[in-house]
C-alpha positions in Angstrom: -18.1 15.7 16.5 -15.8 12.6 16.4 -12.1 13.4 15.9 -10.6 12.1 12.7 -7.8 9.6 12.8 -4.3 11.1 12.7 -2.7 9.3 9.8 0.8 9.8 11.3 -0.3 7.2 13.9 -1.2 4.6 11.3 1.4 2.0 10.3 3.1 2.6 7.0 1.5 -0.5 5.5 -1.7 -2.4 6.2 -2.9 -5.8 4.9 -6.3 -5.8 3.2 -8.6 -8.7 2.5 -11.9 -9.0 0.7 -14.0 -12.1 0.3 -15.2 -10.9 -3.1 -11.6 -11.2 -4.3 -10.4 -14.4 -2.6 -7.2 -14.8 -4.7 -6.0 -11.2 -4.3 -3.6 -9.9 -1.7 -4.0 -6.2 -1.0 -1.4 -4.0 0.8 -2.4 -0.4 1.7 0.3 2.2 1.9 -0.9 4.9 4.3 1.7 7.6 3.8 2.2 9.9 0.8 1.8 8.8 -1.9 -1.0 6.7 -0.6 -2.0 3.6 -2.7 -3.4 0.1 -2.6 -1.4 -2.6 -4.4 -2.7 -6.0 -5.3 0.4 -8.3 -4.9 -1.2 -10.9 -7.1 -0.5 -8.8 -10.2 1.3 -5.7 -8.8 -1.7 -3.5 -9.9 -1.4 -0.2 -8.1 -4.4 2.0 -7.4 -3.3 5.5 -6.3 -5.3 7.3 -3.7 -3.8 10.7 -4.5 -4.0 13.0 -7.5 -0.7 14.1 -8.8 0.5 17.2 -10.6 2.3 16.7 -13.9 5.5 17.9 -12.3 5.3 15.0 -9.8 4.9 12.2 -12.3 8.6 11.7 -13.0 9.4 11.4 -9.3 6.4 9.0 -8.9 7.6 6.8 -11.7 11.0 6.7 -10.1 9.7 5.9 -6.6 7.1 3.3 -7.7 9.4 0.2 -8.0 10.8 0.8 -4.5 7.4 1.3 -3.0 6.2 -2.0 -4.6 9.3 -3.7 -3.2 8.6 -2.3 0.3 5.0 -3.5 0.1 6.1 -7.0 -1.0 8.6 -7.2 1.8 6.0 -6.0 4.4 3.7 -8.8 3.2 6.4 -11.4 3.4 7.4 -10.2 6.9 3.8 -10.4 8.1 3.3 -13.8 6.7 6.4 -15.1 8.3 5.1 -13.9 11.7 1.9 -15.8 11.1 3.9 -19.0 10.4 5.9 -18.6 13.6 
């Protein structure tokens, strides 16, 4: 049986692209809490299920995670421009 990927070896953020959504810019956050954000409209799709007790912490952390995802994208795009 093939070994599963150890997620601790994945980068914290990955860029995602899909030709069905040509105007969208996806960033995937691979660490807890895992999510995909569309930077076009800051729509976040969580890849985790949360307990009610975690929701306050999540709401507090979300703006910072969105900022980190945006900064990651800007950094990656500046590297392409160089």
